[in-house]
VOPAGU-2260 file (C-alpha; in pm, 1 decimal, decimal comma):
REM VOPAGU-2260
SITE   aa  ch    i         X         Y         Z
SITE  MET   A    0   10204,5    2259,7    -651,1
SITE  ALA   A    1    9898,5    2075,9    -532,8
SITE  VAL   A    2    9642,0    1971,3    -787,4
SITE  THR   A    3    9284,3    1958,1    -671,1
SITE  SER   A    4    9027,6    1773,0    -875,2
SITE  LYS   A    5    8665,9    1876,2    -876,9
SITE  THR   A    6    8407,6    1610,4    -932,0
SITE  ALA   A    7    8099,6    1698,5   -1128,4
SITE  PRO   A    8    7772,3    1676,6    -934,4
SITE  VAL   A    9    7565,5    1368,5    -996,6
SITE  VAL   A   10    7240,3    1453,4   -1169,0
SITE  THR   A   11    6953,7    1213,6   -1095,7
SITE  THR   A   12    6680,8    1196,8   -1351,4
SITE  THR   A   13    6336,7    1054,4   -1289,3
SITE  THR   A   14    6155,7     877,1   -1561,4
SITE  ALA   A   15    5785,9     809,8   -1601,0
SITE  SER   A   16    5839,0     450,0   -1502,7
SITE  THR   A   17    5995,8     533,9   -1166,3
SITE  ALA   A   18    5750,1     815,2   -1078,9
SITE  GLU   A   19    5480,9     738,2    -823,3
SITE  LYS   A   20    5153,6     636,3    -992,1
SITE  PRO   A   21    4823,8     790,6    -880,2
SITE  PRO   A   22    4609,7     558,3    -668,9
SITE  ASN   A   23    4353,0     350,8    -850,7
SITE  LYS   A   24    4007,9     487,3    -772,0
SITE  TYR   A   25    3850,5     145,0    -813,2
SITE  LYS   A   26    4085,0      -8,0    -557,4
SITE  GLN   A   27    4012,7     275,8    -316,5
SITE  ALA   A   28    3634,7     230,1    -353,2
SITE  PHE   A   29    3647,6    -150,4    -331,8
SITE  PRO   A   30    3597,0    -167,4      49,4
SITE  GLN   A   31    3287,1      49,8      27,0
SITE  TYR   A   32    3140,6    -155,9    -257,6
SITE  ALA   A   33    3222,4    -476,5     -71,8
SITE  ALA   A   34    3042,7    -344,4     236,7
SITE  VAL   A   35    2715,1    -279,6      50,2
SITE  SER   A   36    2739,9    -576,7    -187,8
SITE  PRO   A   37    2550,0    -827,2      33,4
SITE  PHE   A   38    2226,8    -632,2      -8,4
SITE  PHE   A   39    2256,5    -617,0    -387,2
SITE  ILE   A   40    2356,6    -982,5    -410,6
SITE  LEU   A   41    2059,5   -1093,9    -200,8
SITE  PHE   A   42    1828,1    -861,9    -393,3
SITE  ALA   A   43    1950,2    -999,9    -725,6
SITE  ILE   A   44    1895,2   -1359,8    -610,1
SITE  PHE   A   45    1569,2   -1325,6    -417,0
SITE  GLY   A   46    1423,0   -1010,3    -577,5
SITE  ALA   A   47    1526,6    -932,3    -932,0
SITE  PHE   A   48    1568,2   -1289,7   -1056,4
SITE  PRO   A   49    1221,5   -1411,6    -941,5
SITE  VAL   A   50    1056,0   -1109,2   -1103,1
SITE  LEU   A   51    1233,1   -1160,3   -1435,5
SITE  PHE   A   52    1178,5   -1536,0   -1420,3
SITE  SER   A   53     805,7   -1487,5   -1356,1
SITE  ILE   A   54     783,6   -1282,5   -1676,4
SITE  TRP   A   55     958,4   -1562,6   -1863,8
SITE  ILE   A   56     740,8   -1846,7   -1734,1
SITE  SER   A   57     420,9   -1648,3   -1795,6
SITE  PHE   A   58     482,3   -1717,5   -2165,7
SITE  HIS   A   59     530,1   -2090,7   -2101,2
SITE  SER   A   60     325,6   -2385,5   -1989,1
SITE  TRP   A   61     515,6   -2538,8   -1698,3
SITE  ASP   A   62     427,2   -2767,6   -1408,6
SITE  GLY   A   63     733,5   -2670,8   -1204,0
SITE  ILE   A   64     931,4   -2987,9   -1274,9
SITE  GLY   A   65     908,2   -3090,7   -1639,4
SITE  GLN   A   66    1018,4   -2913,0   -1952,1
SITE  MET   A   67     880,2   -2570,8   -2033,3
SITE  LYS   A   68     663,2   -2530,5   -2340,7
SITE  TRP   A   69     646,6   -2194,1   -2516,0
SITE  VAL   A   70     285,0   -2078,7   -2553,7
SITE  GLY   A   71     332,7   -1706,9   -2614,0
SITE  LEU   A   72      32,5   -1498,2   -2511,3
SITE  GLU   A   73    -203,8   -1793,5   -2466,9
SITE  GLN   A   74    -190,7   -1761,0   -2087,0
SITE  TYR   A   75    -298,7   -1397,9   -2103,9
SITE  ASN   A   76    -564,7   -1468,7   -2367,1
SITE  TYR   A   77    -714,5   -1735,9   -2144,2
SITE  LEU   A   78    -689,7   -1498,3   -1847,3
SITE  LEU   A   79    -914,7   -1245,2   -2018,3
SITE  SER   A   80   -1184,1   -1509,0   -2074,2
SITE  ASP   A   81   -1146,2   -1684,6   -1737,7
SITE  VAL   A   82   -1471,8   -1644,2   -1544,4
SITE  THR   A   83   -1308,3   -1738,8   -1215,1
SITE  PHE   A   84   -1039,8   -1473,7   -1255,8
SITE  TRP   A   85   -1297,6   -1199,4   -1308,2
SITE  LYS   A   86   -1488,4   -1330,8   -1008,5
SITE  THR   A   87   -1175,3   -1301,3    -795,1
SITE  ILE   A   88   -1135,8    -940,0    -910,3
SITE  GLY   A   89   -1492,9    -867,9    -799,3
SITE  ASN   A   90   -1438,7   -1039,8    -463,4
SITE  THR   A   91   -1112,9    -854,5    -404,4
SITE  MET   A   92   -1261,3    -516,9    -495,6
SITE  ILE   A   93   -1564,0    -565,3    -266,8
SITE  ILE   A   94   -1344,4    -673,1      25,2
SITE  TRP   A   95   -1109,7    -382,2     -45,8
SITE  VAL   A   96   -1393,5    -127,0     -36,4
SITE  LEU   A   97   -1549,4    -282,4     276,3
SITE  SER   A   98   -1216,9    -272,2     458,9
SITE  THR   A   99   -1020,7      26,9     327,0
SITE  VAL   A  100   -1285,4     300,4     330,6
SITE  PRO   A  101   -1402,9     252,3     693,4
SITE  MET   A  102   -1046,4     173,2     801,6
SITE  LEU   A  103    -903,0     503,7     678,6
SITE  LEU   A  104   -1196,0     707,3     810,7
SITE  LEU   A  105   -1177,8     538,2    1150,9
SITE  ALA   A  106    -799,1     577,1    1159,8
SITE  LEU   A  107    -830,7     950,8    1092,5
SITE  VAL   A  108   -1085,5     991,8    1371,5
SITE  ILE   A  109    -872,0     789,3    1613,7
SITE  ALA   A  110    -561,2     988,7    1523,9
SITE  ASN   A  111    -745,2    1315,5    1583,4
SITE  ALA   A  112    -863,4    1189,8    1923,5
SITE  LEU   A  113    -510,6    1078,8    2016,5
SITE  HIS   A  114    -374,0    1414,9    1904,8
SITE  ASN   A  115    -613,5    1600,3    2132,5
SITE  ALA   A  116    -578,5    1358,0    2424,6
SITE  THR   A  117    -413,5    1490,2    2737,0
SITE  ARG   A  118    -371,9    1168,5    2938,1
SITE  LEU   A  119    -236,3     818,5    2863,5
SITE  ARG   A  120    -123,1     909,2    2513,6
SITE  THR   A  121     153,6     649,4    2504,5
SITE  PHE   A  122     -76,1     374,3    2631,6
SITE  TYR   A  123    -336,7     437,8    2362,9
SITE  ARG   A  124     -75,7     454,0    2087,6
SITE  ILE   A  125      66,4     116,7    2188,8
SITE  ALA   A  126    -281,4     -32,3    2228,3
SITE  TYR   A  127    -387,5      71,8    1878,4
SITE  PHE   A  128     -63,2     -48,2    1720,7
SITE  ILE   A  129     -52,9    -393,3    1884,5
SITE  PRO   A  130    -294,7    -557,5    1631,5
SITE  ASN   A  131     -55,7    -472,8    1348,6
SITE  VAL   A  132     234,7    -664,2    1505,5
SITE  THR   A  133      17,5    -960,3    1605,3
SITE  SER   A  134      33,3   -1271,4    1389,5
SITE  VAL   A  135    -225,4   -1251,5    1112,9
SITE  VAL   A  136    -284,3   -1626,5    1143,4
SITE  ALA   A  137    -368,3   -1591,5    1513,4
SITE  ILE   A  138    -594,5   -1294,4    1441,6
SITE  THR   A  139    -779,6   -1486,4    1169,5
SITE  LEU   A  140    -831,1   -1787,8    1395,9
SITE  VAL   A  141    -979,2   -1565,9    1667,2
SITE  PHE   A  142   -1211,8   -1389,5    1424,8
SITE  GLY   A  143   -1303,8   -1725,3    1274,5
SITE  SER   A  144   -1443,2   -1827,5    1612,2
SITE  ILE   A  145   -1619,7   -1492,9    1647,2
SITE  PHE   A  146   -1791,4   -1526,2    1306,9
SITE  SER   A  147   -1864,9   -1896,6    1343,6
SITE  ASN   A  148   -2214,8   -1987,1    1224,8
SITE  ASN   A  149   -2316,7   -2213,3    1513,5
SITE  PHE   A  150   -2103,4   -2118,0    1813,9
SITE  GLY   A  151   -1972,7   -1775,5    1721,1
SITE  LEU   A  152   -1972,9   -1490,6    1969,8
SITE  LEU   A  153   -2126,8   -1253,9    1717,4
SITE  ASN   A  154   -2427,9   -1478,2    1656,1
SITE  ALA   A  155   -2462,9   -1531,0    2031,7
SITE  PHE   A  156   -2481,6   -1154,3    2074,5
SITE  LEU   A  157   -2736,9   -1125,2    1794,1
SITE  ARG   A  158   -2951,7   -1393,5    1958,3
SITE  SER   A  159   -2931,7   -1214,9    2292,3
SITE  ILE   A  160   -3079,2    -896,2    2144,8
SITE  GLY   A  161   -3348,1   -1082,8    1954,3
SITE  VAL   A  162   -3191,5   -1064,9    1608,2
SITE  GLY   A  163   -3170,6   -1379,4    1399,7
SITE  GLU   A  164   -2845,4   -1557,1    1329,8
SITE  VAL   A  165   -2635,8   -1471,1    1025,8
SITE  GLN   A  166   -2448,9   -1739,1     834,5
SITE  TRP   A  167   -2127,8   -1538,8     821,6
SITE  LEU   A  168   -1896,8   -1807,8     683,6
SITE  THR   A  169   -2134,9   -1959,8     429,1
SITE  SER   A  170   -2313,4   -1661,4     271,8
SITE  PRO   A  171   -2129,4   -1455,7       4,3
SITE  TRP   A  172   -2165,0   -1118,3     177,5
SITE  GLY   A  173   -2102,8   -1267,2     521,7
SITE  ILE   A  174   -1769,8   -1407,5     404,9
SITE  LYS   A  175   -1662,9   -1073,5     256,6
SITE  ILE   A  176   -1767,2    -882,4     569,7
SITE  ALA   A  177   -1573,2   -1124,9     790,2
SITE  ILE   A  178   -1254,1   -1088,7     585,2
SITE  ALA   A  179   -1293,4    -710,3     564,2
SITE  THR   A  180   -1340,2    -690,4     942,6
SITE  ILE   A  181   -1015,9    -880,5    1000,5
SITE  VAL   A  182    -826,0    -648,7     765,4
SITE  THR   A  183    -978,4    -337,2     924,4
SITE  TRP   A  184    -903,3    -448,6    1280,3
SITE  ARG   A  185    -543,4    -528,8    1192,4
SITE  TRP   A  186    -451,3    -212,1    1001,5
SITE  VAL   A  187    -661,8      65,4    1152,9
SITE  GLY   A  188    -409,9     127,2    1432,3
SITE  TYR   A  189    -116,9     134,2    1191,5
SITE  ASN   A  190    -281,6     401,6     977,7
SITE  ALA   A  191    -389,5     592,8    1289,4
SITE  ILE   A  192     -25,7     621,1    1401,6
SITE  ILE   A  193      73,1     750,9    1056,6
SITE  TYR   A  194    -209,6    1006,1    1066,0
SITE  LEU   A  195    -103,6    1107,2    1415,9
SITE  ALA   A  196     245,9    1184,1    1289,0
SITE  GLY   A  197      92,0    1397,9    1015,4
SITE  LEU   A  198    -128,5    1583,2    1263,5
SITE  GLN   A  199     167,5    1663,8    1484,2
SITE  ALA   A  200     340,9    1825,1    1185,2
SITE  ILE   A  201      59,8    2081,7    1146,2
SITE  SER   A  202     141,7    2412,0    1311,6
SITE  ALA   A  203     -66,2    2503,7    1615,8
SITE  ASP   A  204     -95,6    2860,4    1483,0
SITE  VAL   A  205    -335,4    2734,7    1215,8
SITE  TYR   A  206    -576,7    2599,0    1475,0
SITE  GLU   A  207    -544,8    2911,5    1687,8
SITE  ALA   A  208    -632,0    3126,0    1387,0
SITE  ALA   A  209    -934,1    2904,1    1321,2
SITE  LYS   A  210   -1051,9    2949,6    1681,8
SITE  VAL   A  211   -1014,1    3325,3    1651,8
SITE  ASP   A  212   -1227,8    3318,4    1337,4
SITE  GLY   A  213   -1495,6    3127,1    1528,4
SITE  ALA   A  214   -1461,4    2791,2    1352,2
SITE  SER   A  215   -1626,7    2496,9    1525,9
SITE  PRO   A  216   -1432,7    2172,3    1591,6
SITE  ARG   A  217   -1615,5    2002,9    1304,7
SITE  GLN   A  218   -1530,8    2285,2    1063,9
SITE  THR   A  219   -1170,9    2284,9    1183,8
SITE  PHE   A  220   -1144,7    1909,7    1123,9
SITE  TRP   A  221   -1296,4    1902,2     773,9
SITE  ARG   A  222   -1167,6    2237,0     641,1
SITE  ILE   A  223    -822,3    2253,2     797,9
SITE  THR   A  224    -708,6    1914,4     923,9
SITE  VAL   A  225    -822,3    1699,1     631,6
SITE  PRO   A  226    -689,8    1928,9     352,1
SITE  MET   A  227    -352,6    1968,0     523,2
SITE  MET   A  228    -334,1    1592,4     577,5
SITE  ARG   A  229    -385,4    1516,9     208,7
SITE  PRO   A  230     -26,2    1395,1     138,7
SITE  VAL   A  231     -47,2    1154,9     434,2
SITE  ILE   A  232    -393,9    1040,0     329,0
SITE  LEU   A  233    -259,6     977,3     -20,7
SITE  PHE   A  234      20,7     762,1     121,2
SITE  THR   A  235    -216,7     551,9     331,5
SITE  ALA   A  236    -463,7     520,6      42,7
SITE  VAL   A  237    -194,0     390,9    -192,6
SITE  THR   A  238     -45,8     149,0      61,5
SITE  SER   A  239    -392,7      27,7     161,4
SITE  THR   A  240    -475,9     -26,8    -204,8
SITE  ILE   A  241    -160,4    -231,7    -256,4
SITE  GLY   A  242    -226,9    -437,4      56,2
SITE  GLY   A  243    -599,4    -470,3     -10,0
SITE  LEU   A  244    -547,5    -611,1    -358,5
SITE  GLN   A  245    -300,1    -866,0    -217,0
SITE  ILE   A  246    -527,6   -1016,2      48,6
SITE  PHE   A  247    -445,9   -1383,8      90,8
SITE  THR   A  248    -375,1   -1503,3     443,0
SITE  GLU   A  249    -712,7   -1406,7     589,7
SITE  SER   A  250    -917,6   -1608,3     341,9
SITE  ARG   A  251    -661,7   -1891,1     333,6
SITE  VAL   A  252    -672,1   -1943,9     711,3
SITE  LEU   A  253   -1044,3   -1874,9     741,8
SITE  PHE   A  254   -1117,8   -2147,9     486,1
SITE  GLY   A  255    -844,4   -2405,1     530,5
SITE  ASP   A  256    -979,1   -2653,8     277,0
SITE  THR   A  257    -713,5   -2708,1      10,9
SITE  ASN   A  258    -967,6   -2793,7    -255,4
SITE  ASN   A  259   -1182,9   -2488,4    -183,5
SITE  ILE   A  260    -964,4   -2213,1     -45,0
SITE  GLY   A  261   -1221,2   -1944,3    -124,9
SITE  GLY   A  262   -1502,7   -2081,1      88,5
SITE  PRO   A  263   -1853,0   -2172,6     -27,7
SITE  GLY   A  264   -1918,1   -2049,8    -379,7
SITE  ASP   A  265   -1565,2   -1902,5    -394,8
SITE  ALA   A  266   -1703,4   -1592,2    -222,2
SITE  GLY   A  267   -1371,8   -1538,7     -42,3
SITE  LEU   A  268   -1146,0   -1630,1    -334,0
SITE  THR   A  269    -917,1   -1332,9    -392,9
SITE  ILE   A  270    -671,8   -1270,9    -676,1
SITE  VAL   A  271    -371,5   -1389,5    -475,5
SITE  SER   A  272    -565,6   -1693,5    -352,9
SITE  TYR   A  273    -642,4   -1782,2    -714,0
SITE  LEU   A  274    -274,9   -1733,6    -801,9
SITE  TYR   A  275    -179,0   -1970,8    -519,2
SITE  GLN   A  276    -440,7   -2224,2    -627,2
SITE  SER   A  277    -330,0   -2217,3    -991,1
SITE  ALA   A  278      44,5   -2232,9    -927,1
SITE  PHE   A  279      90,9   -2442,3    -612,8
SITE  ILE   A  280    -218,1   -2665,2    -607,0
SITE  LYS   A  281    -286,8   -2721,4    -978,1
SITE  ASN   A  282      84,9   -2683,9   -1072,3
SITE  GLN   A  283       8,9   -2434,0   -1347,7
SITE  PHE   A  284     303,0   -2206,3   -1280,7
SITE  GLY   A  285     282,6   -2025,3   -1614,0
SITE  TYR   A  286     -79,8   -1931,0   -1558,4
SITE  GLY   A  287      -6,3   -1833,1   -1199,4
SITE  ALA   A  288     267,1   -1597,3   -1320,1
SITE  ALA   A  289      22,6   -1443,1   -1568,1
SITE  ILE   A  290    -223,9   -1383,8   -1282,9
SITE  GLY   A  291      52,9   -1218,2   -1082,9
SITE  TRP   A  292     135,5    -974,3   -1361,3
SITE  ALA   A  293    -232,4    -897,8   -1413,3
SITE  LEU   A  294    -246,7    -814,1   -1042,1
SITE  PHE   A  295      56,1    -586,9   -1085,1
SITE  ILE   A  296    -123,5    -395,2   -1360,8
SITE  LEU   A  297    -432,8    -356,4   -1139,6
SITE  ILE   A  298    -223,3    -224,4    -851,4
SITE  VAL   A  299     -52,3      31,5   -1075,1
SITE  LEU   A  300    -387,3     136,0   -1222,5
SITE  PHE   A  301    -558,0     190,4    -886,9
SITE  SER   A  302    -251,9     364,3    -743,9
SITE  ILE   A  303    -267,6     613,5   -1030,8
SITE  ILE   A  304    -641,1     661,8    -968,9
SITE  ASN   A  305    -575,8     731,7    -600,4
SITE  TRP   A  306    -301,4     974,6    -694,5
SITE  ARG   A  307    -530,3    1163,4    -931,2
SITE  LEU   A  308    -824,2    1172,6    -687,5
SITE  ILE   A  309    -641,4    1250,3    -364,3
SITE  GLY   A  310    -305,8    1390,0    -471,8
SITE  GLY   A  311    -244,0    1587,7    -784,0
SITE  ASN   A  312     -64,4    1915,9    -830,7
SITE  ASP   A  313    -138,1    2159,5    -548,0
SITE  ASP   A  314     -42,6    2462,1    -752,8
SITE  GLU   A  315    -278,6    2368,3   -1033,6
SITE  ARG   A  316    -564,1    2315,0    -790,1
SITE  LEU   A  317    -505,3    2645,9    -618,8
SITE  THR   A  318    -486,1    2818,1    -955,8
SITE  ARG   A  319    -813,1    2662,5   -1069,4
SITE  ARG   A  320    -985,5    2755,9    -743,0
SITE  ALA   A  321    -858,0    3113,2    -763,5
SITE  ALA   A  322    -975,0    3136,8   -1124,7
SITE  ARG   A  323   -1320,8    3010,5   -1029,1
SITE  ARG   A  324   -1341,7    3264,7    -748,1
SITE  VAL   A  325   -1248,3    3547,9    -982,5
SITE  GLU   A  326   -1507,0    3429,7   -1236,2
SITE  ARG   A  327   -1776,7    3417,8    -967,0
SITE  ARG   A  328   -1687,4    3767,3    -848,3
SITE  ILE   A  329   -1694,2    3905,2   -1203,1
SITE  ALA   A  330   -2029,3    3734,1   -1267,1
SITE  ALA   A  331   -2171,8    3878,8    -944,2
SITE  GLN   A  332   -2049,9    4228,5   -1033,2
SITE  ASN   A  333   -2197,9    4202,2   -1381,8
SITE  ALA   A  334   -2528,9    4086,0   -1235,0
SITE  LYS   A  335   -2535,2    4384,0    -998,3
SITE  ARG   A  336   -2462,9    4622,0   -1283,6
SITE  GLU   A  337   -2739,7    4472,3   -1497,7
SITE  ALA   A  338   -2982,1    4499,7   -1207,1
SITE  ALA   A  339   -2883,2    4865,4   -1154,5
SITE  ASP   A  340   -2930,9    4941,3   -1526,1
SITE  VAL   A  341   -3277,6    4785,8   -1522,9
SITE  ARG   A  342   -3374,4    5001,8   -1227,3
């Protein structure tokens, strides 16, 4: 009699310790974070830290080398009573108006001409954009020779037509006009290219409908093109405001004297030039930081003003216009009824 033995099956049990763990999401995302980390590291070192440090030193008196001395709000209190600082604000605002207003108007006209051009479009676009990529130092040196008092090309032209010479680089308004001309010449092509991109986004059906209605080119430009270009105009107005309030290189190169970087009578001394003079020439880094933050407040303020004047809520404007139209129609109907009753 044969005896067969049956062995019981081996049962394998898995515990929580031997089970496969889910992948760590932080380890999986580490390569992606490592790939983008150089930007954030460089921004923290060269962007965020200088901004925060400038706030800190604006409350201190510091020459850049020695020990800092806490002064609280004394820098800002002195800033409000500083005659030179208020003069730089006036100079900057005048130069900004003399450069930005004609620059944006001229850029819009140039963009409209380029949009309607049928030949050599690419050539004209490159030609208008070249001044923006040219060195601002080289541009300023060239315009410095043009506006020179004794041997300038502009005064030579004025003499040739029988007009007296103008002391461009010694008179207050001459200095401002010279700086504003440099800024306008450099940035008008840049803004024209931006306006051209905005014009190309407008549907051609709108212009065809205007032609059918008998609108003239001038009416089409002011009543169709300009209103539909308002978001682009707002962008260029804000960026031009930011750049116009930060004018420095033009006046610095035009008047290379270290002791008088604003020219005769400080007529070309801008806010940034005064910041540079206070911090890097007089070694008053705390006061220079205070000037920088005052400039930041001015830029924010004028950007908001531009937004309110040019931008705003389209729906609210359309609603207000529609309401005014309805009110005018109701008033006209009431006037007609009153006139009919009198008759």
